[in-house]
Biopython code that builds the backbone (N, CA, C, O; Angstrom):
import numpy as np
from Bio.PDB.StructureBuilder import StructureBuilder

atoms = [
    (1, "MET", "N", (5.181, -27.859, -26.247)),
    (1, "MET", "CA", (3.196, -28.533, -26.011)),
    (1, "MET", "C", (3.154, -28.967, -27.588)),
    (1, "MET", "O", (3.749, -28.497, -28.558)),
    (2, "ALA", "N", (2.297, -29.957, -27.481)),
    (2, "ALA", "CA", (2.128, -31.242, -29.035)),
    (2, "ALA", "C", (0.733, -30.669, -28.419)),
    (2, "ALA", "O", (0.546, -30.578, -27.206)),
    (3, "ILE", "N", (-0.327, -30.253, -29.511)),
    (3, "ILE", "CA", (-1.653, -30.482, -29.819)),
    (3, "ILE", "C", (-2.115, -30.840, -30.372)),
    (3, "ILE", "O", (-2.558, -30.002, -31.158)),
    (4, "HIS", "N", (-2.618, -32.438, -30.715)),
    (4, "HIS", "CA", (-2.953, -33.189, -31.815)),
    (4, "HIS", "C", (-4.436, -33.004, -32.249)),
    (4, "HIS", "O", (-5.243, -33.437, -31.426)),
    (5, "LEU", "N", (-5.045, -32.356, -33.564)),
    (5, "LEU", "CA", (-5.833, -32.649, -34.248)),
    (5, "LEU", "C", (-6.831, -33.119, -35.377)),
    (5, "LEU", "O", (-6.467, -34.231, -35.761)),
    (6, "LEU", "N", (-7.781, -32.754, -35.948)),
    (6, "LEU", "CA", (-7.958, -33.732, -37.021)),
    (6, "LEU", "C", (-7.693, -35.159, -36.866)),
    (6, "LEU", "O", (-6.561, -35.602, -37.060)),
    (7, "ASP", "N", (-8.740, -35.958, -36.502)),
    (7, "ASP", "CA", (-8.080, -37.390, -35.613)),
    (7, "ASP", "C", (-5.947, -37.342, -35.843)),
    (7, "ASP", "O", (-5.159, -37.905, -36.603)),
    (8, "LYS", "N", (-5.873, -36.743, -35.156)),
    (8, "LYS", "CA", (-4.316, -36.529, -34.783)),
    (8, "LYS", "C", (-3.215, -36.021, -36.049)),
    (8, "LYS", "O", (-2.084, -35.546, -35.952)),
    (9, "THR", "N", (-3.917, -36.284, -37.065)),
    (9, "THR", "CA", (-3.033, -35.833, -38.675)),
    (9, "THR", "C", (-2.508, -34.378, -38.434)),
    (9, "THR", "O", (-1.603, -34.277, -39.263)),
    (10, "LEU", "N", (-2.566, -33.476, -37.911)),
    (10, "LEU", "CA", (-2.244, -32.501, -37.821)),
    (10, "LEU", "C", (-1.957, -31.705, -36.427)),
    (10, "LEU", "O", (-2.690, -30.939, -35.802)),
    (11, "GLN", "N", (-0.625, -32.157, -36.157)),
    (11, "GLN", "CA", (0.210, -31.388, -35.082)),
    (11, "GLN", "C", (0.536, -30.079, -35.027)),
    (11, "GLN", "O", (0.815, -29.295, -35.934)),
    (12, "ILE", "N", (0.457, -29.908, -33.664)),
    (12, "ILE", "CA", (0.283, -27.626, -33.879)),
    (12, "ILE", "C", (2.034, -28.298, -31.976)),
    (12, "ILE", "O", (2.018, -28.981, -30.952)),
    (13, "ASP", "N", (2.673, -27.757, -32.469)),
    (13, "ASP", "CA", (3.585, -27.748, -31.410)),
    (13, "ASP", "C", (4.065, -25.871, -30.969)),
    (13, "ASP", "O", (4.334, -25.054, -31.850)),
    (14, "ILE", "N", (4.069, -25.622, -29.846)),
    (14, "ILE", "CA", (4.505, -24.974, -29.008)),
    (14, "ILE", "C", (5.656, -24.681, -28.478)),
    (14, "ILE", "O", (5.920, -25.645, -27.759)),
    (15, "PHE", "N", (6.467, -23.945, -28.411)),
    (15, "PHE", "CA", (8.037, -23.614, -27.752)),
    (15, "PHE", "C", (8.297, -21.995, -27.707)),
    (15, "PHE", "O", (8.063, -21.126, -28.547)),
    (16, "TYR", "N", (8.857, -21.936, -26.434)),
    (16, "TYR", "CA", (9.672, -20.736, -26.487)),
    (16, "TYR", "C", (11.259, -21.089, -27.189)),
    (16, "TYR", "O", (11.881, -22.057, -26.751)),
    (17, "GLU", "N", (11.900, -20.155, -28.398)),
    (17, "GLU", "CA", (12.997, -21.031, -28.959)),
    (17, "GLU", "C", (14.187, -19.968, -28.207)),
    (17, "GLU", "O", (14.351, -18.793, -28.536)),
    (18, "CYS", "N", (14.960, -20.699, -27.119)),
    (18, "CYS", "CA", (15.363, -20.375, -26.289)),
    (18, "CYS", "C", (16.374, -20.050, -27.351)),
    (18, "CYS", "O", (16.100, -18.928, -27.777)),
    (19, "GLU", "N", (17.348, -20.509, -27.916)),
    (19, "GLU", "CA", (18.516, -20.124, -29.309)),
    (19, "GLU", "C", (18.371, -18.878, -30.022)),
    (19, "GLU", "O", (19.344, -18.305, -30.513)),
    (20, "ASP", "N", (16.997, -18.365, -30.110)),
    (20, "ASP", "CA", (16.361, -16.768, -30.948)),
    (20, "ASP", "C", (16.087, -15.751, -29.442)),
    (20, "ASP", "O", (15.231, -14.878, -29.584)),
    (21, "GLN", "N", (16.712, -15.831, -28.170)),
    (21, "GLN", "CA", (15.868, -15.195, -27.326)),
    (21, "GLN", "C", (16.337, -13.878, -27.434)),
    (21, "GLN", "O", (15.716, -13.000, -26.836)),
    (22, "ASP", "N", (17.706, -13.483, -28.348)),
    (22, "ASP", "CA", (17.668, -12.148, -28.402)),
    (22, "ASP", "C", (16.863, -11.447, -29.322)),
    (22, "ASP", "O", (17.015, -10.255, -29.589)),
    (23, "LEU", "N", (15.640, -12.503, -30.013)),
    (23, "LEU", "CA", (15.109, -12.277, -31.260)),
    (23, "LEU", "C", (13.520, -11.824, -30.380)),
    (23, "LEU", "O", (13.155, -12.354, -29.331)),
    (24, "GLU", "N", (12.789, -10.771, -31.103)),
    (24, "GLU", "CA", (11.327, -10.195, -30.399)),
    (24, "GLU", "C", (10.566, -11.522, -30.878)),
    (24, "GLU", "O", (9.567, -11.801, -30.214)),
    (25, "ASP", "N", (10.873, -12.323, -31.866)),
    (25, "ASP", "CA", (9.742, -13.073, -32.563)),
    (25, "ASP", "C", (10.781, -14.453, -31.732)),
    (25, "ASP", "O", (11.955, -14.582, -32.076)),
    (26, "ASN", "N", (10.173, -15.371, -30.670)),
    (26, "ASN", "CA", (11.080, -16.303, -30.015)),
    (26, "ASN", "C", (9.982, -17.261, -29.642)),
    (26, "ASN", "O", (10.288, -18.028, -28.730)),
    (27, "ILE", "N", (8.904, -17.376, -30.087)),
    (27, "ILE", "CA", (8.030, -18.653, -29.644)),
    (27, "ILE", "C", (7.813, -19.285, -31.136)),
    (27, "ILE", "O", (7.898, -18.820, -32.273)),
    (28, "CYS", "N", (7.643, -19.965, -30.848)),
    (28, "CYS", "CA", (7.725, -21.260, -32.383)),
    (28, "CYS", "C", (6.424, -21.521, -32.080)),
    (28, "CYS", "O", (6.145, -21.588, -30.882)),
    (29, "LEU", "N", (5.493, -21.697, -32.950)),
    (29, "LEU", "CA", (4.523, -22.817, -33.524)),
    (29, "LEU", "C", (4.728, -23.511, -35.157)),
    (29, "LEU", "O", (4.578, -23.292, -36.359)),
    (30, "THR", "N", (5.074, -24.259, -34.391)),
    (30, "THR", "CA", (4.938, -25.267, -35.744)),
    (30, "THR", "C", (3.645, -25.639, -35.651)),
    (30, "THR", "O", (2.843, -25.525, -34.724)),
    (31, "VAL", "N", (3.482, -26.412, -37.468)),
    (31, "VAL", "CA", (2.130, -27.052, -37.559)),
    (31, "VAL", "C", (2.503, -27.885, -38.869)),
    (31, "VAL", "O", (2.710, -27.592, -40.047)),
    (32, "ILE", "N", (2.493, -29.016, -38.143)),
    (32, "ILE", "CA", (2.922, -30.608, -38.591)),
    (32, "ILE", "C", (1.930, -31.368, -39.183)),
    (32, "ILE", "O", (0.964, -31.588, -38.453)),
    (33, "GLU", "N", (1.882, -31.975, -40.639)),
    (33, "GLU", "CA", (0.316, -31.994, -41.239)),
    (33, "GLU", "C", (1.200, -33.407, -41.557)),
    (33, "GLU", "O", (2.370, -33.606, -41.885)),
    (34, "ARG", "N", (-0.224, -34.481, -41.231)),
    (34, "ARG", "CA", (0.864, -35.780, -41.458)),
    (34, "ARG", "C", (-0.834, -36.856, -41.834)),
    (34, "ARG", "O", (-1.599, -37.436, -41.064)),
    (35, "CYS", "N", (-0.829, -36.654, -43.819)),
    (35, "CYS", "CA", (-2.239, -37.065, -44.046)),
    (35, "CYS", "C", (-1.667, -37.261, -45.192)),
    (35, "CYS", "O", (-0.558, -36.820, -45.493)),
    (36, "PRO", "N", (-2.633, -38.165, -46.147)),
    (36, "PRO", "CA", (-2.089, -38.639, -47.365)),
    (36, "PRO", "C", (-2.636, -37.245, -48.408)),
    (36, "PRO", "O", (-3.712, -36.647, -48.378)),
    (37, "PRO", "N", (-1.683, -37.080, -49.112)),
    (37, "PRO", "CA", (-1.724, -35.857, -50.020)),
    (37, "PRO", "C", (-2.976, -35.549, -50.691)),
    (37, "PRO", "O", (-3.102, -34.394, -51.098)),
    (38, "ALA", "N", (-3.924, -36.374, -50.879)),
    (38, "ALA", "CA", (-5.080, -35.906, -51.328)),
    (38, "ALA", "C", (-6.120, -34.995, -49.934)),
    (38, "ALA", "O", (-6.756, -33.978, -50.211)),
    (39, "GLU", "N", (-6.106, -35.579, -48.555)),
    (39, "GLU", "CA", (-6.179, -35.191, -47.881)),
    (39, "GLU", "C", (-5.750, -33.615, -47.286)),
    (39, "GLU", "O", (-6.405, -32.849, -46.580)),
    (40, "LYS", "N", (-4.377, -33.473, -47.875)),
    (40, "LYS", "CA", (-3.979, -32.614, -46.765)),
    (40, "LYS", "C", (-4.275, -30.900, -47.109)),
    (40, "LYS", "O", (-4.245, -30.370, -48.220)),
    (41, "ILE", "N", (-4.545, -30.298, -45.877)),
    (41, "ILE", "CA", (-4.761, -28.778, -45.886)),
    (41, "ILE", "C", (-4.313, -27.603, -45.994)),
    (41, "ILE", "O", (-4.657, -26.422, -45.952)),
    (42, "LEU", "N", (-3.067, -28.559, -46.211)),
    (42, "LEU", "CA", (-1.661, -27.264, -46.269)),
    (42, "LEU", "C", (-0.660, -27.524, -47.312)),
    (42, "LEU", "O", (-0.456, -28.725, -47.492)),
    (43, "ARG", "N", (-0.090, -26.848, -47.929)),
    (43, "ARG", "CA", (0.880, -27.136, -48.881)),
    (43, "ARG", "C", (1.870, -27.515, -48.340)),
    (43, "ARG", "O", (2.346, -28.498, -48.909)),
    (44, "ALA", "N", (2.467, -27.156, -47.405)),
    (44, "ALA", "CA", (3.997, -27.706, -46.321)),
    (44, "ALA", "C", (3.559, -28.925, -45.277)),
    (44, "ALA", "O", (2.981, -28.629, -44.231)),
    (45, "GLY", "N", (3.759, -29.845, -45.498)),
    (45, "GLY", "CA", (4.192, -30.861, -44.231)),
    (45, "GLY", "C", (4.145, -30.269, -42.881)),
    (45, "GLY", "O", (3.378, -30.329, -41.920)),
    (46, "GLU", "N", (5.705, -29.433, -43.288)),
    (46, "GLU", "CA", (5.669, -28.224, -41.986)),
    (46, "GLU", "C", (5.714, -26.982, -42.228)),
    (46, "GLU", "O", (5.732, -26.457, -43.341)),
    (47, "THR", "N", (5.738, -26.345, -40.953)),
    (47, "THR", "CA", (4.877, -24.594, -41.393)),
    (47, "THR", "C", (5.848, -24.407, -39.823)),
    (47, "THR", "O", (5.680, -25.224, -38.917)),
    (48, "HIS", "N", (7.011, -23.043, -39.655)),
    (48, "HIS", "CA", (7.035, -23.141, -38.581)),
    (48, "HIS", "C", (6.896, -21.250, -38.284)),
    (48, "HIS", "O", (7.842, -20.512, -38.563)),
    (49, "LEU", "N", (5.755, -20.785, -37.774)),
    (49, "LEU", "CA", (5.627, -19.655, -37.156)),
    (49, "LEU", "C", (6.180, -18.799, -36.397)),
    (49, "LEU", "O", (5.681, -19.233, -35.358)),
    (50, "TYR", "N", (6.884, -17.822, -36.009)),
    (50, "TYR", "CA", (7.822, -16.886, -34.768)),
    (50, "TYR", "C", (6.905, -16.224, -34.663)),
    (50, "TYR", "O", (6.427, -15.668, -35.652)),
    (51, "LEU", "N", (6.412, -16.093, -33.498)),
    (51, "LEU", "CA", (5.705, -14.820, -32.924)),
    (51, "LEU", "C", (6.338, -14.223, -32.030)),
    (51, "LEU", "O", (7.157, -14.919, -31.431)),
    (52, "THR", "N", (6.195, -12.578, -31.556)),
    (52, "THR", "CA", (6.251, -12.663, -30.332)),
    (52, "THR", "C", (5.829, -12.497, -28.828)),
    (52, "THR", "O", (5.357, -11.411, -29.162)),
    (53, "PRO", "N", (5.602, -12.550, -27.699)),
    (53, "PRO", "CA", (5.235, -12.901, -26.472)),
    (53, "PRO", "C", (3.823, -11.773, -26.930)),
    (53, "PRO", "O", (2.691, -12.224, -26.754)),
    (54, "ALA", "N", (3.936, -10.737, -27.346)),
    (54, "ALA", "CA", (2.227, -10.166, -27.345)),
    (54, "ALA", "C", (1.440, -10.384, -28.705)),
    (54, "ALA", "O", (0.342, -9.868, -28.915)),
    (55, "GLU", "N", (2.154, -11.255, -29.674)),
    (55, "GLU", "CA", (1.324, -12.266, -30.745)),
    (55, "GLU", "C", (0.407, -13.634, -30.245)),
    (55, "GLU", "O", (-0.745, -13.956, -30.536)),
    (56, "ALA", "N", (1.783, -14.524, -29.055)),
    (56, "ALA", "CA", (1.383, -15.691, -28.438)),
    (56, "ALA", "C", (0.402, -14.987, -28.111)),
    (56, "ALA", "O", (-0.554, -15.009, -28.886)),
    (57, "ARG", "N", (0.275, -13.853, -26.462)),
    (57, "ARG", "CA", (-0.604, -13.984, -25.767)),
    (57, "ARG", "C", (-1.847, -13.692, -26.362)),
    (57, "ARG", "O", (-2.856, -14.190, -25.862)),
    (58, "ALA", "N", (-1.958, -12.762, -27.622)),
    (58, "ALA", "CA", (-3.138, -12.246, -28.292)),
    (58, "ALA", "C", (-4.045, -13.689, -28.583)),
    (58, "ALA", "O", (-5.226, -13.852, -28.277)),
    (59, "LEU", "N", (-2.853, -15.002, -29.481)),
    (59, "LEU", "CA", (-3.803, -15.692, -29.926)),
    (59, "LEU", "C", (-4.227, -16.806, -29.178)),
    (59, "LEU", "O", (-5.117, -17.557, -29.578)),
    (60, "GLY", "N", (-3.510, -16.978, -27.891)),
    (60, "GLY", "CA", (-4.371, -17.203, -26.971)),
    (60, "GLY", "C", (-5.577, -16.887, -25.988)),
    (60, "GLY", "O", (-6.506, -17.425, -25.385)),
    (61, "GLU", "N", (-5.023, -15.792, -26.193)),
    (61, "GLU", "CA", (-6.446, -15.009, -25.733)),
    (61, "GLU", "C", (-7.959, -14.788, -26.524)),
    (61, "GLU", "O", (-9.040, -14.494, -26.012)),
    (62, "ALA", "N", (-7.689, -14.991, -27.681)),
    (62, "ALA", "CA", (-8.560, -15.512, -28.604)),
    (62, "ALA", "C", (-9.196, -16.761, -29.166)),
    (62, "ALA", "O", (-10.250, -16.885, -29.790)),
    (63, "LEU", "N", (-8.049, -17.905, -28.691)),
    (63, "LEU", "CA", (-8.776, -19.100, -28.552)),
    (63, "LEU", "C", (-9.506, -19.150, -26.783)),
    (63, "LEU", "O", (-10.649, -19.509, -26.500)),
    (64, "LEU", "N", (-8.989, -18.920, -26.320)),
    (64, "LEU", "CA", (-9.683, -18.532, -24.715)),
    (64, "LEU", "C", (-11.475, -17.612, -25.066)),
    (64, "LEU", "O", (-12.553, -17.782, -24.496)),
    (65, "ALA", "N", (-11.199, -16.928, -25.905)),
    (65, "ALA", "CA", (-12.514, -16.272, -25.602)),
    (65, "ALA", "C", (-13.299, -16.897, -26.355)),
    (65, "ALA", "O", (-14.476, -16.901, -25.994)),
    (66, "ALA", "N", (-12.917, -17.688, -27.735)),
    (66, "ALA", "CA", (-13.794, -18.777, -28.248)),
    (66, "ALA", "C", (-14.457, -19.585, -27.466)),
    (66, "ALA", "O", (-15.629, -19.777, -27.143)),
    (67, "ALA", "N", (-13.590, -19.942, -27.275)),
    (67, "ALA", "CA", (-14.107, -21.747, -26.183)),
    (67, "ALA", "C", (-14.795, -21.605, -25.440)),
    (67, "ALA", "O", (-15.808, -22.298, -25.341)),
    (68, "ASP", "N", (-14.373, -20.272, -24.329)),
    (68, "ASP", "CA", (-15.534, -19.562, -23.530)),
    (68, "ASP", "C", (-16.902, -19.089, -24.073)),
    (68, "ASP", "O", (-17.842, -19.102, -23.278)),
    (69, "ARG", "N", (-17.215, -18.479, -25.931)),
    (69, "ARG", "CA", (-18.843, -18.681, -26.087)),
    (69, "ARG", "C", (-18.791, -19.671, -26.219)),
    (69, "ARG", "O", (-19.865, -20.020, -25.729)),
    (70, "SER", "N", (-18.108, -20.920, -26.687)),
    (70, "SER", "CA", (-19.065, -22.342, -27.450)),
    (70, "SER", "C", (-19.557, -22.524, -25.852)),
    (70, "SER", "O", (-20.757, -22.609, -25.593)),
    (71, "ALA", "N", (-18.501, -22.578, -24.774)),
    (71, "ALA", "CA", (-19.188, -23.517, -23.799)),
    (71, "ALA", "C", (-21.037, -22.802, -23.298)),
    (71, "ALA", "O", (-22.149, -23.300, -23.119)),
    (72, "ALA", "N", (-20.466, -21.498, -23.252)),
    (72, "ALA", "CA", (-21.941, -20.436, -22.854)),
    (72, "ALA", "C", (-23.118, -21.084, -23.971)),
    (72, "ALA", "O", (-24.225, -21.278, -23.468)),
    (73, "ALA", "N", (-23.003, -21.340, -25.060)),
    (73, "ALA", "CA", (-23.831, -21.395, -26.356)),
    (73, "ALA", "C", (-23.901, -23.344, -25.501)),
    (73, "ALA", "O", (-24.593, -24.091, -26.193)),
    (74, "GLY", "N", (-23.518, -23.777, -24.699)),
    (74, "GLY", "CA", (-23.641, -25.511, -24.842)),
    (74, "GLY", "C", (-23.360, -26.101, -25.436)),
    (74, "GLY", "O", (-23.848, -27.155, -25.845)),
    (75, "ASP", "N", (-21.957, -25.270, -25.784)),
    (75, "ASP", "CA", (-21.003, -27.148, -26.883)),
    (75, "ASP", "C", (-21.030, -28.416, -26.184)),
    (75, "ASP", "O", (-20.432, -28.344, -25.111)),
    (76, "PRO", "N", (-21.672, -29.889, -26.507)),
    (76, "PRO", "CA", (-22.067, -30.609, -25.878)),
    (76, "PRO", "C", (-20.298, -31.474, -25.747)),
    (76, "PRO", "O", (-19.936, -32.554, -25.279)),
    (77, "GLU", "N", (-19.481, -30.179, -26.516)),
    (77, "GLU", "CA", (-18.143, -30.877, -25.897)),
    (77, "GLU", "C", (-17.797, -30.617, -24.587)),
    (77, "GLU", "O", (-17.278, -31.559, -23.988)),
    (78, "GLU", "N", (-17.940, -29.653, -24.030)),
    (78, "GLU", "CA", (-17.748, -29.100, -22.801)),
    (78, "GLU", "C", (-18.057, -29.842, -21.918)),
    (78, "GLU", "O", (-17.942, -29.488, -20.745)),
]
sb = StructureBuilder()
sb.init_structure("model")
sb.init_model(0)
sb.init_chain("A")
sb.init_seg("    ")
for serial, (resi, resn, name, xyz) in enumerate(atoms, 1):
    if name == "N":
        sb.init_residue(resn, " ", resi, " ")
    sb.init_atom(name, np.array(xyz, "f"), 0.0, 1.0, " ", f" {name:<3s}", serial, name[0])
structure = sb.get_structure()
């Protein structure tokens, strides 16, 4: 799954790394930044974070909770 943010200069890919199925942290969250150096917010153009299923669920739940709070506050983008 790819998610594009910041006018598509930041791409977040999230996937199950089946080659690492024997490892506990086999869910990969890749952050790719494509913009001019002066606009970069990250040091590396591409970063990989490996998460356990529990960590991935916690991240997803935190994002959903924040989205719910934003919607309840009347966010115009909702």
